[in-house]
C-alpha positions in Angstrom: 5.6 -0.3 19.9 7.5 -3.1 21.2 10.3 -4.5 19.3 9.4 -8.3 20.2 6.4 -7.8 17.4 9.2 -7.7 14.4 8.0 -10.2 12.3 10.0 -11.6 9.0 13.3 -10.6 8.2 14.5 -6.9 7.9 14.9 -5.0 4.6 16.0 -2.0 4.4 13.3 -0.8 1.2 10.0 -0.6 1.9 7.3 1.8 0.3 3.8 2.3 1.9 0.6 3.3 -0.2 -2.4 4.9 1.9 -4.9 6.3 -0.1 -2.6 7.3 -2.5 0.0 8.5 -1.1 3.7 6.7 -1.2 5.7 7.3 1.2 9.5 5.2 0.9 11.4 4.8 4.3 14.7 3.0 5.1 13.4 1.3 8.4 11.1 -1.0 8.3 10.4 -1.6 12.0 7.8 0.6 12.7 6.0 -0.9 9.1 6.7 -3.8 10.3 5.0 -3.6 13.5 1.6 -2.1 12.5 1.4 -5.1 10.0 1.8 -7.5 12.2 -0.7 -6.2 14.6 -3.4 -5.6 11.9 -2.5 -9.1 10.5 -3.3 -10.5 13.9 -6.7 -8.2 14.8 -4.9 -6.7 18.0 -5.4 -3.4 19.3 -3.7 -0.5 17.9 -3.6 2.9 19.4 -5.9 1.6 21.6 -8.1 0.5 18.7 -9.2 -2.9 18.0 -8.1 -3.2 14.3 -9.1 -6.2 11.9 -6.8 -7.8 9.2 -8.6 -6.1 6.3 -5.5 -5.7 4.1 -2.0 -5.3 4.3 -0.4 -1.6 4.9 2.7 -2.4 3.6 5.8 -4.7 2.1 8.6 -5.2 0.9 9.2 -3.5 -2.8 
């Protein structure tokens, strides 16, 4: 995903919870990009996605 899609301030503490799974990341760039695309309803992985819920956020 393009780096210019990294919105907001960069933090080093990040957690993702999806279907009961929790993963902690030291670098939020990838998840931030994913969040940005989902919020804007843009395509991700070739599919159109709708902004339903944020997938990740600062802890």
